[in-house]
C-alpha positions in Angstrom: 98.3 82.8 33.7 98.3 86.6 33.6 95.1 88.5 32.7 94.6 92.0 31.3 94.9 94.7 34.0 97.2 92.5 36.2 100.2 94.2 37.7 103.3 92.0 37.6 106.9 92.5 38.6 109.7 92.0 36.1 113.5 92.4 36.2 114.6 95.3 34.0 118.4 95.6 33.3 120.4 98.7 34.0 121.7 100.5 31.0 125.2 99.2 31.6 123.8 95.7 32.1 125.6 95.5 35.5 122.4 94.3 37.2 118.6 94.5 37.2 115.8 96.2 39.2 112.4 94.7 39.9 109.7 97.0 38.5 105.9 96.8 38.1 104.3 96.5 34.7 100.7 96.5 33.6 99.4 93.5 31.5 97.5 95.1 28.6 95.9 92.1 26.9 95.9 88.3 27.0 98.9 86.6 25.3 98.6 86.1 21.6 98.9 82.8 19.7 102.7 83.0 19.9 102.6 83.5 23.7 103.7 87.2 23.5 102.3 89.2 26.4 101.8 93.0 25.7 102.9 95.0 28.7 103.2 98.6 29.7 106.0 99.7 32.0 107.0 103.1 33.3 110.7 103.7 33.3 112.2 106.1 35.7 114.8 108.8 35.1 113.0 110.7 32.4 110.3 113.2 32.4 107.4 112.2 34.6 104.9 113.1 32.0 104.1 115.3 29.1 106.1 113.7 26.3 104.5 113.1 22.8 104.4 109.4 23.4 102.7 109.4 26.8 99.3 107.8 27.1 97.1 108.6 30.0 95.4 105.5 31.5 92.1 106.4 33.2 89.1 104.4 34.4 91.1 101.2 34.6 88.9 98.6 36.1 
């Protein structure tokens, strides 16, 4: 199964739902008891950085 810090590829739908694009996501923690897997993705099309909700990941080992 997936482990924290794994990079996996998931299909993300286009806004108009006409298709999907394969994009990388970071696994943040192990799945919880319900099997939910916390992930962190980086959508394109917006500001590259500097928004109030951005979190800098550093020293990821």
